[in-house]
C-alpha positions as CSV (number, residue, x, y, z in Angstrom):
1,M,-70.4,-30.0,223.1
2,T,-71.1,-33.6,221.9
3,L,-70.5,-34.9,225.4
4,L,-72.7,-32.3,226.9
5,L,-75.6,-33.3,224.7
6,T,-75.0,-36.9,225.6
7,L,-75.5,-36.2,229.3
8,G,-78.4,-33.9,228.7
9,C,-78.1,-30.1,228.6
10,I,-80.7,-27.4,228.9
11,G,-82.1,-26.5,225.5
12,S,-81.2,-29.8,223.8
13,V,-83.4,-30.8,220.8
14,Q,-87.0,-31.3,221.7
15,A,-89.6,-33.1,219.7
16,T,-91.4,-30.9,217.3
17,D,-95.2,-30.6,217.2
18,A,-95.2,-32.0,213.7
19,E,-93.7,-35.3,214.9
20,L,-96.4,-35.8,217.5
21,D,-99.1,-34.6,215.1
22,T,-98.0,-37.1,212.5
23,A,-98.1,-40.0,215.1
24,I,-101.6,-38.9,216.3
25,S,-102.9,-38.6,212.7
26,K,-102.3,-42.3,212.3
27,L,-104.5,-43.3,215.1
28,S,-107.2,-44.5,212.7
29,E,-104.7,-47.1,211.5
30,V,-104.5,-48.7,215.0
31,N,-106.7,-51.8,215.1
32,S,-106.5,-55.4,216.2
33,T,-104.9,-56.3,212.9
34,T,-102.2,-53.6,212.8
35,K,-101.7,-53.7,216.5
36,P,-102.6,-57.1,217.8
37,H,-102.9,-57.9,221.5
38,P,-101.2,-57.6,223.9
39,R,-100.3,-54.2,222.5
40,F,-98.2,-53.6,225.5
41,L,-95.9,-56.3,224.3
42,N,-95.9,-54.9,220.8
43,G,-98.3,-57.7,219.6
44,S,-95.8,-60.4,220.5
45,T,-95.8,-63.2,222.9
46,E,-92.6,-61.8,224.3
47,F,-91.0,-58.3,224.1
48,K,-87.7,-57.1,225.6
49,G,-87.6,-60.1,227.9
50,I,-90.6,-58.9,230.0
51,V,-92.4,-62.2,230.1
52,N,-89.2,-64.2,230.5
53,K,-88.4,-62.2,233.6
54,A,-91.6,-63.1,235.3
55,I,-91.3,-66.8,234.4
56,N,-87.7,-67.7,234.6
57,T,-85.8,-65.2,236.9
58,D,-85.9,-65.6,240.7
59,E,-86.6,-61.9,241.2
60,G,-89.4,-61.8,238.5
61,K,-91.0,-64.9,240.0
62,Y,-90.8,-63.3,243.5
63,A,-92.5,-60.2,242.2
64,L,-95.2,-62.0,240.3
65,N,-95.9,-64.3,243.2
66,N,-96.1,-61.4,245.6
67,V,-98.6,-59.7,243.3
68,I,-100.7,-62.9,243.2
69,R,-100.4,-63.3,247.0
70,V,-101.9,-60.0,247.9
71,F,-104.9,-60.2,245.6
72,S,-105.6,-64.0,246.0
73,G,-108.9,-65.1,247.5
74,G,-111.2,-68.0,247.1
75,P,-109.3,-71.1,245.9
76,K,-106.0,-69.2,246.3
77,S,-106.7,-68.2,249.9
78,A,-104.5,-70.9,251.3
79,T,-101.5,-69.3,249.7
80,G,-102.6,-65.7,249.7
81,D,-103.1,-63.1,252.4
82,G,-106.1,-61.7,250.7
83,R,-105.4,-58.0,251.4
84,Y,-106.9,-57.1,248.0
85,S,-109.1,-60.2,247.6
86,V,-112.5,-60.0,245.9
87,E,-114.1,-60.8,249.2
88,K,-112.5,-57.7,250.8
89,L,-113.3,-55.8,247.6
90,K,-117.0,-56.6,248.1
91,T,-117.1,-55.6,251.7
92,V,-114.7,-52.7,251.9
93,Y,-114.2,-51.0,248.5
94,V,-117.9,-50.2,247.8
95,T,-118.4,-49.0,251.3
96,Q,-115.4,-46.8,251.2
97,L,-116.3,-45.2,247.8
98,D,-120.0,-44.7,248.7
99,S,-119.5,-43.3,252.2
100,F,-116.4,-41.1,252.1
101,K,-116.6,-37.6,250.9
102,A,-114.7,-37.6,247.6
103,G,-112.8,-34.4,248.4
104,N,-111.7,-35.6,251.8
105,I,-110.6,-39.2,251.4
106,D,-107.2,-39.6,252.9
107,S,-104.2,-40.8,250.9
108,T,-104.3,-44.2,252.6
109,T,-107.9,-44.8,251.4
110,W,-107.1,-43.5,248.0
111,N,-104.2,-45.9,247.7
112,E,-106.3,-48.8,248.9
113,I,-109.0,-48.2,246.4
114,S,-106.5,-47.7,243.6
115,R,-104.8,-51.0,244.5
116,Q,-108.1,-52.8,244.3
117,V,-108.5,-51.5,240.7
118,E,-104.9,-52.2,239.9
119,A,-105.3,-55.8,241.0
120,T,-107.7,-56.3,238.0
121,A,-104.8,-55.7,235.7
122,E,-102.4,-57.7,237.8
123,A,-104.8,-60.7,237.6
124,A,-104.9,-60.3,233.8
125,Y,-101.1,-60.2,233.6
126,A,-100.9,-63.3,235.8
127,Y,-103.4,-65.0,233.5
128,Y,-101.3,-64.1,230.4
129,V,-98.0,-65.2,231.8
130,K,-99.2,-68.4,233.6
131,G,-102.1,-69.4,231.4
132,D,-104.0,-70.3,234.6
133,P,-107.8,-69.8,234.1
134,T,-108.0,-69.1,237.8
135,Y,-106.6,-65.6,237.2
136,L,-109.0,-65.0,234.3
137,A,-111.8,-65.8,236.7
138,E,-110.2,-63.3,239.1
139,V,-110.5,-60.6,236.4
140,S,-114.1,-61.4,235.8
141,K,-115.0,-61.4,239.5
142,R,-113.4,-58.1,239.9
143,L,-115.2,-56.6,237.0
144,D,-118.5,-57.9,238.5
145,V,-117.9,-56.0,241.7
146,L,-116.2,-52.9,240.2
147,A,-117.6,-52.2,236.8
148,Q,-121.3,-52.4,237.1
149,P,-121.6,-49.8,239.9
150,I,-119.4,-47.4,237.9
151,I,-121.7,-48.0,234.8
152,D,-124.8,-47.5,236.9
153,R,-123.7,-44.2,238.4
154,G,-122.3,-43.0,235.0
155,C,-118.8,-42.7,236.5
156,R,-120.0,-39.6,238.2
157,E,-119.9,-37.9,241.6
158,Y,-123.2,-37.4,243.1
159,P,-124.4,-35.0,245.9
160,V,-125.0,-36.0,249.5
161,N,-128.5,-35.1,250.6
162,G,-128.7,-32.2,248.2
163,T,-125.5,-30.5,249.6
164,A,-122.5,-29.3,247.7
165,I,-120.5,-32.3,249.0
166,S,-120.1,-35.1,246.5
167,I,-119.1,-38.7,246.8
168,G,-118.4,-41.4,244.2
169,D,-116.1,-41.1,241.3
170,T,-113.6,-38.3,240.9
171,N,-110.8,-38.0,238.3
172,Y,-108.5,-39.8,240.8
173,Y,-110.6,-42.9,240.4
174,R,-111.7,-42.4,236.8
175,R,-108.1,-42.4,235.6
176,E,-107.4,-45.6,237.5
177,Y,-110.5,-47.3,235.9
178,V,-109.5,-46.4,232.4
179,W,-105.9,-47.3,232.6
180,Y,-106.1,-50.5,234.6
181,F,-109.2,-51.8,232.8
182,G,-107.6,-51.0,229.5
183,L,-104.4,-52.9,230.6
184,A,-106.5,-55.8,231.8
185,Y,-108.3,-56.0,228.5
186,D,-105.0,-56.0,226.6
187,F,-103.6,-59.0,228.5
188,A,-106.8,-61.0,228.9
189,Q,-108.9,-60.1,225.9
190,Q,-108.4,-63.6,224.3
191,G,-110.0,-65.2,227.3
192,L,-112.6,-62.5,228.2
193,T,-116.2,-63.2,227.2
194,D,-118.2,-60.5,225.4
195,V,-120.0,-59.7,228.6
196,Y,-116.8,-58.5,230.3
197,K,-115.4,-56.8,227.2
198,K,-118.6,-54.8,227.1
199,K,-118.3,-53.9,230.8
200,I,-114.8,-52.6,230.2
201,A,-115.9,-50.6,227.1
202,E,-118.8,-49.0,229.0
203,V,-116.6,-48.0,232.0
204,I,-114.0,-46.4,229.7
205,A,-116.6,-44.6,227.6
206,K,-118.5,-43.2,230.5
207,C,-115.5,-42.1,232.5
208,V,-113.9,-40.4,229.5
209,A,-117.1,-38.7,228.4
210,V,-117.7,-37.3,231.9
211,A,-114.1,-36.1,232.5
212,A,-112.5,-35.3,229.2
213,P,-114.0,-31.8,228.5
214,S,-113.1,-30.3,231.8
215,T,-109.8,-32.1,232.0
216,L,-108.7,-30.8,228.6
217,A,-109.7,-27.3,229.6
218,N,-108.0,-27.4,233.0
219,V,-104.7,-28.8,231.8
220,N,-104.0,-25.6,229.9
221,T,-104.7,-23.2,232.8
222,P,-101.7,-21.5,234.6
223,N,-102.6,-23.1,237.9
224,T,-100.3,-26.0,238.5
225,Y,-102.9,-27.8,240.6
226,Q,-105.2,-27.9,237.6
227,N,-102.3,-29.0,235.5
228,M,-102.2,-32.1,237.6
229,E,-105.0,-33.1,235.3
230,S,-102.3,-34.2,232.9
231,N,-102.0,-37.3,235.1
232,T,-105.6,-38.1,234.2
233,L,-104.9,-37.5,230.5
234,A,-101.9,-39.9,230.6
235,K,-103.9,-42.7,232.0
236,F,-106.9,-42.0,229.8
237,A,-104.9,-41.8,226.6
238,A,-102.7,-44.9,227.3
239,G,-105.6,-47.0,228.5
240,M,-107.6,-46.1,225.4
241,L,-104.7,-46.8,223.0
242,L,-104.7,-50.4,224.3
243,V,-108.3,-51.0,223.2
244,H,-108.7,-48.5,220.4
245,N,-110.7,-49.7,217.4
246,D,-111.3,-53.1,218.7
247,A,-114.8,-54.4,217.9
248,E,-116.3,-53.7,221.3
249,F,-115.0,-50.1,221.2
250,V,-116.4,-48.9,217.9
251,K,-120.0,-49.4,218.7
252,D,-122.3,-46.4,218.5
253,D,-122.6,-45.9,222.3
254,I,-118.8,-46.3,222.9
255,K,-117.0,-44.7,220.0
256,P,-117.9,-41.0,220.7
257,A,-115.7,-41.1,223.8
258,F,-112.7,-42.0,221.6
259,D,-113.1,-38.7,219.7
260,Y,-111.3,-37.2,222.7
261,L,-108.3,-39.5,222.2
262,P,-106.2,-37.3,219.8
263,A,-106.6,-34.2,221.9
264,M,-105.8,-36.0,225.2
265,T,-102.8,-37.6,223.7
266,K,-101.4,-34.4,222.4
267,A,-102.1,-32.5,225.6
268,Y,-100.3,-35.0,227.7
269,V,-97.4,-36.1,225.6
270,G,-96.7,-32.6,224.4
271,R,-96.1,-31.3,227.9
272,L,-94.2,-33.9,229.8
273,H,-93.9,-33.2,232.7
274,M,-95.9,-30.6,234.7
275,F,-93.4,-30.6,237.6
276,G,-90.3,-31.3,235.5
277,G,-88.1,-29.6,232.9
278,N,-86.0,-30.4,229.9
279,D,-83.0,-31.1,232.0
280,G,-84.7,-34.0,233.7
281,G,-85.2,-32.2,237.0
282,Y,-88.2,-32.8,239.1
283,A,-89.6,-30.2,241.5
284,N,-91.7,-32.5,243.6
285,S,-88.7,-33.9,245.5
286,S,-86.4,-36.8,244.8
287,A,-88.9,-39.2,246.5
288,Y,-91.8,-38.1,244.4
289,S,-89.7,-38.2,241.3
290,L,-89.9,-41.9,241.8
291,F,-93.5,-42.1,242.9
292,D,-94.8,-39.7,240.3
293,T,-92.8,-40.9,237.3
294,A,-92.2,-44.6,237.6
295,P,-95.9,-45.5,237.6
296,Y,-96.2,-43.7,234.2
297,L,-93.4,-45.6,232.6
298,P,-95.8,-48.3,231.3
299,M,-97.9,-45.5,229.8
300,W,-94.9,-44.1,228.0
301,D,-94.3,-47.6,226.8
302,V,-97.8,-47.6,225.3
303,F,-97.1,-44.3,223.5
304,D,-94.0,-45.8,222.1
305,R,-95.3,-49.2,221.0
306,V,-98.9,-48.3,220.0
307,L,-98.7,-44.7,218.9
308,G,-95.2,-45.1,217.5
309,Y,-93.9,-42.0,219.3
310,S,-91.2,-42.7,221.9
311,P,-91.0,-40.3,224.9
312,Y,-87.7,-41.9,225.8
313,E,-86.2,-40.4,222.6
314,K,-88.4,-37.5,221.8
315,R,-89.1,-35.8,225.2
316,D,-86.1,-34.3,227.0
317,F,-87.6,-34.6,230.4
318,V,-87.9,-38.4,230.0
319,K,-84.6,-38.7,228.3
320,Y,-82.6,-36.9,231.0
321,L,-84.6,-38.0,234.1
322,P,-81.9,-40.6,234.9
323,N,-79.5,-37.8,235.5
324,F,-81.7,-36.3,238.2
325,E,-82.2,-39.7,239.9
326,L,-78.4,-40.4,239.8
327,F,-77.3,-37.1,241.2
328,T,-80.1,-36.7,243.9
329,L,-80.2,-40.4,244.9
330,P,-76.6,-41.6,244.3
331,P,-75.5,-45.1,245.4
332,E,-76.3,-45.8,249.1
333,S,-77.6,-42.3,249.8
334,P,-79.2,-42.3,253.2
335,E,-82.2,-40.2,252.2
336,G,-83.6,-38.1,249.4
337,A,-83.5,-34.4,248.7
338,F,-86.3,-31.9,249.6
339,G,-90.0,-32.2,249.7
340,D,-92.5,-34.8,250.9
341,G,-90.9,-38.2,251.8
342,A,-87.3,-36.9,251.6
343,E,-86.7,-38.4,255.1
344,V,-87.4,-42.0,254.1
345,D,-84.8,-44.7,253.3
346,R,-85.5,-45.4,249.6
347,T,-83.7,-48.8,249.3
348,E,-86.7,-50.8,248.2
349,E,-87.9,-48.0,245.8
350,R,-84.5,-48.1,244.2
351,A,-85.1,-51.8,243.4
352,R,-88.5,-51.1,241.8
353,F,-88.7,-47.6,240.6
354,L,-85.1,-46.6,239.8
355,R,-84.4,-49.8,238.0
356,A,-87.6,-49.4,236.1
357,I,-86.6,-45.9,235.0
358,F,-83.0,-46.9,234.1
359,S,-84.0,-50.0,232.2
360,R,-85.7,-47.8,229.7
361,S,-83.8,-44.5,229.8
362,A,-80.2,-45.1,230.7
363,S,-78.6,-43.7,227.6
364,S,-75.4,-42.0,228.8
365,Q,-72.3,-43.7,230.0
366,V,-72.7,-42.4,233.5
367,S,-76.3,-43.6,233.8
368,R,-75.5,-47.0,232.4
369,W,-72.6,-47.3,234.9
370,F,-74.9,-46.4,237.7
371,K,-77.5,-48.9,236.7
372,N,-75.3,-51.8,235.9
373,T,-72.9,-51.3,238.8
374,Y,-75.3,-50.4,241.6
375,L,-79.0,-50.7,240.7
376,N,-78.8,-54.2,239.2
377,N,-77.5,-55.4,242.6
378,I,-80.5,-54.1,244.5
379,R,-83.0,-56.9,244.3
380,L,-86.6,-57.1,245.4
381,N,-86.1,-60.6,246.7
382,S,-82.9,-59.7,248.6
383,P,-82.7,-60.4,252.4
384,A,-82.2,-56.6,252.9
385,N,-85.6,-56.0,251.4
386,A,-87.5,-58.8,253.3
387,Q,-89.3,-56.2,255.4
388,Y,-90.9,-54.8,252.3
389,G,-92.9,-58.0,251.7
390,S,-95.0,-57.0,254.7
391,P,-98.5,-55.6,254.2
392,K,-97.1,-52.1,254.8
393,Y,-94.8,-52.2,251.8
394,G,-95.1,-55.3,249.8
395,D,-97.7,-54.6,247.1
396,I,-97.6,-51.1,245.9
397,Q,-97.0,-50.8,242.1
398,R,-95.1,-54.1,241.9
399,L,-96.7,-54.4,238.4
400,D,-94.6,-51.5,237.2
401,F,-91.5,-53.6,237.9
402,L,-92.9,-56.7,236.2
403,L,-93.7,-54.7,233.0
404,S,-90.2,-53.3,232.8
405,P,-87.7,-54.6,230.2
406,S,-85.1,-57.1,231.2
407,E,-81.9,-55.4,232.1
408,D,-78.6,-55.3,230.4
409,S,-76.0,-56.4,232.9
410,T,-72.9,-55.6,230.8
411,V,-70.2,-54.1,232.9
412,V,-69.7,-50.4,232.2
413,A,-66.5,-48.7,233.3
414,E,-66.9,-45.8,235.6
415,P,-66.9,-42.6,233.5
416,T,-65.0,-39.4,234.2
417,P,-66.3,-38.7,237.7
418,Y,-68.8,-35.9,237.1
419,L,-69.4,-34.5,240.6
420,R,-72.1,-32.0,240.3
421,Y,-75.2,-31.3,238.3
422,W,-77.4,-28.2,238.2
423,F,-81.1,-28.6,237.3
424,P,-82.2,-25.0,236.7
425,S,-85.6,-26.0,235.5
426,V,-86.5,-26.9,239.1
427,G,-83.8,-25.0,240.9
428,I,-81.9,-27.9,242.4
429,G,-78.2,-28.3,242.6
430,A,-76.4,-31.6,243.6
431,M,-72.8,-31.6,244.6
432,H,-70.7,-34.6,245.6
433,S,-67.2,-35.4,246.6
434,S,-67.6,-38.7,244.7
435,L,-70.4,-40.7,243.0
436,S,-69.0,-44.2,243.5
437,D,-67.7,-43.8,247.1
438,P,-70.6,-44.4,249.7
439,S,-68.5,-42.4,252.2
440,R,-68.9,-39.3,250.0
441,T,-70.0,-35.9,251.1
442,S,-73.2,-34.8,249.3
443,V,-74.6,-31.3,249.4
444,F,-77.9,-30.4,247.9
445,F,-79.2,-26.8,247.3
446,K,-82.7,-25.7,246.2
447,S,-84.1,-22.4,244.9
448,G,-86.7,-23.2,242.3
449,P,-89.6,-21.8,240.3
450,F,-92.3,-24.2,241.3
451,G,-92.9,-22.8,244.7
452,S,-94.3,-24.9,247.6
453,E,-97.1,-26.6,245.6
454,N,-98.1,-30.2,245.8
455,H,-95.3,-32.3,247.4
456,A,-92.8,-29.4,247.3
457,H,-92.1,-27.4,250.5
458,A,-91.6,-23.7,251.3
459,D,-87.8,-24.3,251.3
460,Q,-86.3,-22.0,248.8
461,N,-82.6,-21.3,249.4
462,S,-82.4,-24.4,251.7
463,F,-79.7,-27.1,251.7
464,V,-79.0,-30.5,253.1
465,I,-75.7,-32.3,253.8
466,Y,-75.0,-36.0,253.9
467,H,-71.6,-37.5,254.8
468,K,-70.4,-41.1,255.1
469,G,-73.9,-42.4,254.7
470,K,-75.3,-40.2,257.5
471,V,-77.6,-37.2,257.6
472,F,-75.9,-34.3,259.1
473,A,-77.9,-31.2,258.0
474,S,-81.3,-32.5,257.4
475,D,-84.8,-31.7,256.1
476,S,-87.0,-32.2,259.1
477,G,-90.5,-33.4,259.5
478,V,-92.3,-36.6,258.5
479,N,-94.4,-37.1,255.4
480,A,-98.1,-36.6,256.3
481,D,-101.4,-36.4,254.5
482,Y,-102.7,-33.1,253.1
483,G,-104.3,-31.1,255.8
484,H,-102.7,-32.9,258.6
485,A,-101.4,-30.6,261.4
486,H,-97.8,-31.8,261.1
487,R,-97.8,-31.0,257.4
488,V,-99.6,-27.6,257.6
489,N,-98.0,-26.3,260.8
490,Y,-94.5,-27.7,260.4
491,S,-93.1,-30.0,257.8
492,K,-94.1,-27.9,254.7
493,T,-93.0,-24.6,256.3
494,T,-89.7,-22.8,256.0
495,K,-88.8,-23.2,259.6
496,A,-88.6,-27.0,259.1
497,H,-85.7,-26.5,256.7
498,N,-82.2,-25.2,256.8
499,A,-83.4,-21.8,255.7
500,I,-84.0,-18.3,256.8
501,T,-87.0,-17.1,258.8
502,Y,-87.7,-14.0,260.8
503,D,-89.7,-12.7,263.7
504,Q,-90.5,-16.0,265.4
505,G,-90.6,-18.3,262.4
506,T,-92.2,-16.3,259.7
507,G,-91.2,-17.9,256.4
508,Q,-92.0,-18.3,252.8
509,E,-95.5,-18.2,251.4
510,L,-97.4,-21.4,251.9
511,G,-100.9,-20.8,250.8
512,D,-103.2,-23.6,251.7
513,A,-102.4,-27.2,252.5
514,Y,-101.6,-27.7,248.9
515,G,-99.0,-25.0,248.8
516,S,-98.4,-21.9,246.8
517,D,-97.0,-21.4,243.3
518,K,-95.9,-17.9,244.4
519,A,-93.3,-19.1,246.9
520,K,-90.7,-19.2,244.1
521,G,-86.9,-19.1,244.2
522,K,-84.4,-19.0,241.4
523,L,-80.8,-20.0,240.8
524,L,-78.9,-16.8,239.9
525,S,-75.6,-18.4,239.2
526,A,-74.0,-21.8,239.4
527,N,-70.3,-22.3,238.7
528,D,-69.7,-21.5,235.1
529,G,-73.2,-22.0,233.9
530,V,-72.6,-25.5,232.6
531,S,-75.1,-28.0,233.9
532,W,-72.8,-30.9,234.8
533,G,-69.2,-31.7,235.2
534,Q,-66.1,-31.1,237.3
535,P,-65.8,-28.6,240.1
536,L,-64.1,-25.3,239.7
537,T,-60.5,-24.9,240.9
538,K,-58.6,-22.2,242.7
539,G,-55.0,-23.4,243.2
540,T,-55.3,-26.8,244.8
541,V,-58.8,-26.2,246.0
542,Q,-61.8,-27.7,244.2
543,Y,-65.2,-26.1,244.8
544,D,-68.7,-25.5,243.5
545,L,-70.5,-22.2,244.0
546,V,-74.3,-21.6,243.7
547,T,-76.4,-18.6,244.5
548,G,-80.2,-18.6,245.0
549,D,-82.6,-15.7,245.2
550,A,-85.7,-16.5,247.5
551,S,-87.0,-12.9,247.9
552,E,-90.2,-13.6,245.9
553,A,-90.9,-16.7,248.0
554,Y,-91.5,-14.7,251.2
555,G,-94.5,-13.1,249.6
556,K,-95.8,-9.6,249.2
557,T,-97.8,-7.0,251.2
558,N,-99.8,-4.5,249.1
559,G,-97.9,-5.6,246.1
560,V,-94.4,-5.0,247.6
561,L,-92.0,-7.8,248.4
562,N,-91.8,-8.6,252.1
563,L,-88.1,-9.2,251.7
564,K,-86.3,-6.9,249.3
565,K,-83.3,-9.2,249.3
566,A,-83.0,-12.9,250.3
567,L,-79.8,-14.2,248.7
568,R,-77.9,-17.3,249.8
569,T,-74.6,-18.4,248.3
570,L,-73.3,-21.8,249.1
571,V,-69.7,-22.9,248.4
572,F,-68.8,-26.6,248.6
573,I,-65.1,-27.0,249.0
574,R,-64.1,-30.6,248.5
575,P,-63.8,-32.9,250.1
576,S,-65.9,-31.8,253.0
577,T,-66.3,-28.1,253.8
578,V,-69.3,-25.9,253.2
579,V,-69.4,-22.1,253.5
580,V,-72.8,-20.3,253.3
581,Y,-73.5,-16.6,253.0
582,D,-76.9,-15.1,253.6
583,Q,-77.7,-11.6,252.6
584,L,-81.1,-10.2,253.7
585,E,-82.9,-6.8,253.4
586,S,-86.4,-5.5,254.3
587,A,-88.1,-3.5,256.9
588,A,-86.5,-4.1,260.3
589,K,-86.7,-7.7,261.3
590,K,-85.2,-10.2,263.7
591,W,-83.5,-12.5,261.3
592,E,-83.3,-16.3,262.1
593,Y,-80.9,-18.9,260.8
594,N,-82.4,-22.5,261.1
595,L,-80.4,-25.7,261.3
596,H,-81.9,-29.2,261.7
597,T,-79.9,-32.2,262.7
598,V,-80.7,-35.8,263.8
599,V,-78.7,-35.7,267.0
600,E,-78.2,-32.9,269.5
601,P,-75.5,-30.3,268.6
602,K,-73.0,-29.8,271.5
603,L,-71.4,-26.4,271.8
604,N,-67.6,-26.4,271.9
605,S,-66.9,-23.3,273.9
606,T,-63.2,-23.3,272.8
607,S,-63.9,-23.1,269.1
608,N,-67.4,-21.6,269.4
609,E,-68.7,-24.3,267.1
610,D,-71.7,-26.6,267.4
611,V,-70.5,-30.2,267.1
612,V,-72.8,-32.9,265.7
613,T,-71.5,-36.4,266.3
614,I,-73.0,-39.5,264.6
615,D,-71.3,-42.9,265.1
616,G,-68.0,-41.2,265.9
617,V,-68.2,-38.9,262.8
618,R,-68.4,-35.2,263.5
619,M,-69.6,-32.1,261.8
620,C,-68.5,-28.8,263.3
621,V,-70.7,-25.7,262.6
622,Q,-70.0,-22.0,263.3
623,V,-72.5,-19.3,262.5
624,K,-71.6,-15.6,262.7
625,S,-73.4,-12.4,261.6
626,A,-73.0,-8.7,260.9
627,G,-75.1,-8.0,264.0
628,P,-75.3,-9.6,267.5
629,I,-76.9,-13.0,267.4
630,A,-77.8,-15.5,270.0
631,R,-77.5,-19.3,269.8
632,E,-80.7,-20.7,271.1
633,T,-80.6,-24.0,273.0
634,P,-81.4,-26.7,270.5
635,T,-84.8,-28.3,271.0
636,L,-85.8,-31.9,270.5
637,G,-88.9,-33.0,268.6
638,Y,-91.6,-30.9,267.0
639,P,-93.9,-28.0,268.0
640,A,-96.9,-28.9,270.1
641,N,-99.4,-28.1,267.3
642,A,-97.5,-30.3,264.8
643,A,-97.1,-33.8,266.1
644,P,-96.3,-36.3,263.4
645,Q,-99.2,-38.3,261.9
646,D,-100.0,-41.6,263.7
647,G,-98.7,-44.5,261.7
648,K,-96.1,-42.6,259.8
649,P,-92.6,-44.0,260.3
650,I,-90.1,-41.7,262.1
651,R,-86.5,-42.7,261.2
652,H,-84.6,-40.6,263.6
653,D,-84.8,-37.9,266.2
654,H,-85.0,-34.2,265.3
655,W,-83.0,-31.4,266.8
656,W,-83.7,-27.8,265.9
657,S,-81.1,-25.1,266.3
658,R,-81.7,-21.4,265.7
659,Y,-79.3,-18.5,265.5
660,V,-81.3,-15.3,266.0
661,Y,-80.6,-11.5,265.7
662,Q,-81.1,-9.9,269.1
663,T,-82.4,-6.6,267.6
664,A,-84.5,-5.9,264.5
665,N,-82.4,-4.8,261.6
666,T,-83.2,-3.7,258.0
667,K,-80.2,-5.6,256.7
668,G,-79.1,-9.1,257.8
669,M,-76.1,-11.2,257.0
670,F,-75.1,-14.7,258.2
671,V,-71.9,-16.5,257.4
672,S,-71.6,-20.1,258.4
673,V,-69.0,-22.8,258.0
674,Y,-69.6,-26.6,258.1
675,R,-66.7,-28.9,258.5
676,L,-67.2,-32.7,258.1
677,D,-64.7,-35.0,259.8
678,C,-63.6,-32.3,262.1
679,P,-61.2,-33.6,264.9
680,A,-62.6,-34.3,268.4
681,I,-59.9,-32.1,269.9
682,E,-58.0,-29.3,268.2
683,A,-56.2,-26.3,269.7
684,S,-57.9,-23.9,267.2
685,T,-60.0,-24.0,264.2
686,P,-58.1,-24.2,260.8
687,Y,-60.1,-21.2,259.5
688,T,-61.1,-17.7,260.5
689,I,-64.3,-15.7,259.9
690,S,-64.1,-12.0,259.7
691,V,-67.2,-9.8,259.3
692,T,-67.0,-6.1,258.3
693,D,-70.7,-5.4,257.6
694,S,-73.7,-6.9,255.9
695,A,-72.1,-6.8,252.5
696,N,-68.5,-7.6,253.3
697,A,-66.9,-10.6,255.1
698,M,-64.3,-13.3,254.6
699,V,-63.8,-16.9,255.5
700,T,-60.1,-17.9,255.4
701,L,-59.5,-21.6,254.9
702,P,-56.4,-23.6,254.2
703,G,-55.6,-22.9,250.6
704,A,-58.5,-20.5,249.8
705,K,-60.6,-17.6,250.9
706,V,-64.3,-17.4,250.4
707,V,-64.9,-13.6,250.2
708,L,-68.1,-11.6,250.3
709,S,-67.3,-8.2,248.8
710,N,-69.9,-5.6,248.1
711,G,-72.5,-8.4,248.1
712,V,-70.7,-10.7,245.7
713,V,-69.2,-14.0,246.8
714,T,-66.0,-15.3,245.2
715,V,-63.3,-17.9,246.0
716,Q,-59.8,-16.5,246.0
């Protein structure tokens, strides 16, 4: 049991409320004497090698210079590209914020404005590290442009011509102001004049006073969209902790806003994280486990160093997050798993985000091995990442890497090769033939309780398969903005995934463009119930077995489930065979089995298998059913009403195969077999599929049988 706790099990010891309450009760003791600046560095000129990394390491200097390059203007324009220069800030930022409807600003504009605010903190950090007054002047100039308009409008939204539409500041911007201005103050306060200290204090006070009451109320509602307000609380609390009780922030017109600090701190730290669980799992996809958590690492650092409460030790989600990253984004994995952005190569994000996470939280042997063996060799300044220095990639959240501790490069021996991990809090299972071998077979399965909200999709009981660094059974679609036709009509829907639909693509409940918390699945069983470890064995066969129930995800009509039964059992037989059973029941429907691949499947009429060939490597697929089904001709591309968003990168082609019941039936059953590395030519398949009825079937493989008997799947 000791080893299990080391790797992170469900139900491991969580921080008590008393521990957090004690830390919060000591907030009055935080001041410039007990917590000198920069508080982020624990009041020291150096802390955990952070400053040394920026000054003396090639990668740190590259990252810092890249940060400076993109915000530089004026006297630095000869060496900077000025993407986020003060000059652009003056002409573009104010226009964007004052002319776009706050509720309809697209993600690109959001990110642009956020980056302009973040550049204030970057300039302050450059000033602290380099001691160059040019960067202090940069902070002041940015505050001139940014702060006064915020103060003048009270950090509020305001109506357009008397309508219900508002423009101006929403919580998305308020939280950026409070966090980045607080961080800028912390690093530059010794050089800032009283005028600019006052500007920062007024912005923080006004934004918190406007937003704190509703944010604290919303964060405790059952709606997960409202619970996203916890992101606002995180940035508010961390930014305020960096300035708490300094002279400028205890004045009569400023101090009342800080009365919210204890409640905001407790509300955020006490619930880490709204899309995660105590096993470290993250429901918003592996891609957004990076995007949504890595930017908050510096805030967790603040809670540790200023509040004296370490999320890395006290909160299980934070402690075990590295396990989720390792098993869903193992070394040289070609893509992520599930949700928005899963289709993108995450090489550069591994260098920034994964290393930032593992530099703080890699506590188990397996996570230290992953970090020191693989992540430490992925460098921001490597030739392979040269493309990410372009305007498209080269600036986002680079500061998060710079503020991460220096890394321990001690060689760690590869631990016992744990090959699978279940994350029941989010309903994701990750199974591998190896962790260290990039030619591994990886199988991911999802059936989780968070539905299709936010960056998750309506993809309960779906799976993806990667083999030898290639994507063979894929999530399809391209990441797109909320409300975009590709997202609403395709990429977020069930038909875009390796999942079950019926009656011409009817799938799981989607709600609006944001998604639905009702489209839930759940893991019914997974191996022996232990979260991590070795596969099960039957004779010489090693396997993992997981069953998901997605019946609730398909919604209800008049209070009755549309699908009485929607069970999928997936069996991964190592090294490279997957067997899937689907059991379905409802009013009569034409059931549909969807499969998505990046190349066209070719039918082998001899074996009756679809063959997917990528760079000479093959996957052979056979799908059978309890009723007559037709294999539809695979189609290339996306539906006419769901073209990918302009400007979004498309990594590969998309082929969509469907296997469809020919007559409506109240019960459906599919059995499918996936063989990786199947031969180009073989006299017959080395397995047989026999189907008795919708509750009984058998797949006979060399050395094992995968049996469906009265609705229960076993390996014999």
